[in-house]
TIMARPA-945804 format. One record per residue (C-alpha): y, x negated, z; residue in one letter. Coordinates in steps of 0.2 Angstrom, whole numbers, plus 2048, in hexadecimal, padded with zeros to 3 digits. Layout:
<nodes>
YXZA/...
</nodes>
This chain:
<nodes>
43D43F7E3D/43C43A7D0R/44642B7D4V/43A4257E3L/42C4297D6D/4314207C7E/43B4117CEY/4394037D9G/4444007EAL/44D3F47F1I/4523F8803I/45F3EE80DS/4693F381BG/460403820W/457406831S/44E41682BA/45041C83CT/45D42A839W/45C430827D/44D43A829I/44F445819A/44F434810L/44042D81AR/43643D815N/43A43C803A/43342A803I/42443180BM/42143E7FER/4214327F0A/40E42C7EFA/40F4217E0N/41140F7E3R/4124097D1R/4223FF7D4F/4253F37E2T/4313F77F2T/4393E87F9V/4413EB80BW/44D3DE811T/4523DC823F/45D3D082EV/4553D183FS/4473DF843T/4413ED83BL/4413FF843S/430408847A/435415839E/43840782BA/4273FE831E/41F40F82DE/42741081CL/4233FF818I/41040181BQ/411412812F/41A40A802R/4103F9804Q/4223F1803A/4263DF803R/4313DA811T/43E3CC810I/4493C481DK/45A3C1818I/4693BA81FA/4743C8818S/4743D480AS/4833CE801D/4783BC800N/4683C57FBF/4713CF7ECF/47B3C07E6T/46C3B57E7D/4623C27DEM/46E3C57D0N/4703B27CDE/45E3B17CAR/45D3C07BEL/46C3B97B4E/4633A87B3A/4533AF7AEL/45C3B87A0E/4663A879AA/45539E799F/4523A5788D/455393781A/45839176EP/44938E765H/44637C75FP/44638074DL/45638974ES/45D378758V/45636D749D/45D37873CL/46E378744A/46E364745V/468362732Q/47736D72DM/483364737A/47D35372FK/47D35971ER/490360721Y/49635172AV/49334471DV/49F34C70FE/4B2351713D/4AE360705R/4A3368713Y/4B1366720R/4B3379721V/4A137D723Q/49F371730L/4AE37973AY/4A6389738D/49538273DL/49B37A74CV/4A7388751M/49839474DG/48D38B75AE/49B38B767A/49E39F765E/48B3A1767Q/48B398777A/49B3A077FL/4943B177BS/4843AC785S/48C3A7794F/48C3B27A4N/49D3B47ACV/4983AE7BEF/4A13B37CDT/4A93A67D8T/4A83AF7EAS/49F3B17F3P/4953A07F6Q/48439F7EFI/4743957F5P/4723847ECP/46238B7E3E/46D3987DBS/47B3897D7Y/46C3807CEL/4673907C4L/47A3927BER/4793807B8I/4683827AFK/4703927A7H/47E3887A0Y/47337A79AE/467387791A/47338F788I/47C37D783M/46D37677BE/470379769R/482376769L/480365772L/47435F765C/481364757V/48F35C761L/48634C764V/48234A751N/49334F74BV/49B342756A/48E335751Y/48F33773EW/4A033F73CG/4B0339732E/4C133973CP/4C534B735S/4B6352741S/4BF34D751I/4CA35C750T/4BB36874FC/4B235E75DL/4C135F76BV/4C5370765G/4B337576AT/4B536E77BI/4C537777DE/4BE388779R/4B1384787L/4BE37F794M/4C2391791G/4B339779BL/4BD3927ABK/4C33A47AEV/4C03A87C0N/4CC39D7CAL/4CC3A57DAD/4BD3A27E7G/4B43917EBF/4B93827E3D/4A737D7E0Y/4A338C7D5L/4B438D7CDI/4B137B7C7D/4A037E7C1L/4A73897B3Q/4AC37A7ABL/49A3737AAY/497378798P/4A7370792A/4A336079BT/491360792L/49A362782A/4A6354787F/49834778AY/48F34D77AA/49E349770V/4A133977BG/48E333779L/490336767G/49F32B764F/49A31E770V/48931D769T/49031A757A/49D30D75EE/4AA31A758N/4B8315764Y/4C631D75AR/4BD32E75DG/4BA32A76FF/4CC327772T/4D133676AA/4C533F775L/4C8337787V/4DB332784K/4E333C777E/4DA34E779F/4E7358784R/4E536B788T/4EB378796G/4DB382793A/4D13897A2G/4E23847AFE/4EB3927B7M/4FC38B7B4N/4F73857A2H/4FD3737A4K/4F9367796I/4EF35879CE/4E234C795P/4D2357795A/4C634879AS/4D03497ACE/4CA35B7AER/4B83577A5L/4B234A7B1Q/4A034F7B6L/4A334D7C9Q/4B13597C6G/4A53687C0S/4953637CAI/4963637DDK/48A3547E1S/48635A7F3D/48136C7EDV/4773667DEL/46D3597E9N/46A3687F7Q/4633737E7A/4583647E1L/45335F7F3E/45834D7EET/4653407F6R/46B3387E5N/47C3307E5Y/4803367D3T/4753467D1P/48134E7C3G/48133E7B8S/46E33C7BBD/46B34E7B5R/47634C7A5V/46F33B7A2F/45D3437A1Q/465353797L/46B349789F/45C33C788A/45134777EP/45F34C772I/46433A76EL/45133476DQ/44E343761K/45D344756Y/463331756L/453328758P/45C317753S/464317764V/45B30A76DI/46530877ED/46931A782Y/46A315794E/47730878FG/480314783S/481320792F/48831479FD/49630E791R/49B320790F/49C3247A1E/4A53137A6F/4B1313798L/4B532579CN/4B83207AFA/4C33117AAL/4CE31C79FV/4D03297ADF/4D431B7BAA/4E13157ADD/4E83267AAS/4EB3277BER/4F23167BFA/4FF31A7B2S/5053297BCK/50731E7CCD/4F93287D3K/4EA3207DEN/4DF3167D2I/4CE31E7D1C/4C03217C5G/4B032C7C8W/49F3297CCR/4923297BFG/4803217BFR/4893127B9W/48E3107CBV/47D3097D1W/4733057C1R/4702F37BDN/47B2ED7CCR/46D2E17D4E/4692D97C3Y/47B2D37BCG/4782DF7ADG/4852EC7B3H/48F2F57A6I/4A02ED7ADS/4992DD7ABE/4932DF799R/4A42E8794L/4AD2DA79CK/4A32CD792E/4A72D6782E/4BA2D8786R/4BB2C578BN/4B22C177BR/4BC2CB76FL/4CC2CD776G/4D92D776DP/4CA2DB760K/4C02E376EW/4BD2F5765P/4C32FF774P/4D42F6774V/4D52F6761E/4D2309761A/4E030B76EG/4D631077DL/4DE304788F/
</nodes>
């Protein structure tokens, strides 16, 4: 009687027909301070209808109890996650990073700052299940959960990569490697298993965008070609991290399109482009051509991936970013711009000088 009086109810899978004592107990609870939710799959019994009317319950038609409770849990976890960092705390972290990155004597402080931000993010992530399947809306909530927690760390990583010295590369790739360890559930549905790498992929983008925007191709080479790890893999096989941090490897385009009710060709790339736009505009205001920098990062990243597969006698393939379709019809496609640079500079082309190819 006390439970029925002091708590709300979620009723699922109960006909109310045969449990007479329980039905009578619910009828004895006169208070309706808390909501009663009654879920059903097909039809409601007369006894259930009577209780619904008495409790002024909300009825929800569902596909199954498993789907209903999984979806509800996803939404609750997402609501908890949307306690995004305060803008002032982001600004403070970025200012500290800029201060530490300019002088080698602050190398230890910079390392502690970046790793501290990474640990803060890691301790805030929910460990999501990878089975059963979840609806597209819940998939999108997981993505938003990761993005909200990563906000401050991404701002720090972009700035350290942009302003940093070669000594900061170890700290940056170490942060990405720590985030790759979020891939802990290795059984279940592939698109949910792969999504666990999304925070690491975002960090990969942050560092890569910082390097490319600063024209630091030595750092970029270290990131996409030399950085090798077995983190987050069942067999711990050591491979180039960039091959496992491709965006289309962590985001399932079809599911994201369903959640957004769109039919975009590169929804993951489009989303990450929008995610980083305000970060670079606020903290790197001197960057005029953000779209060009984003295309350059994604396209060079795709070329390195294709080059790596070719060297292993595998099928030559890159991966799709928004660079695939952007500026195709106007002759300003990123491939044409890079080709012109390469032809003009030859062996002095910075990506070649840095050892990227």
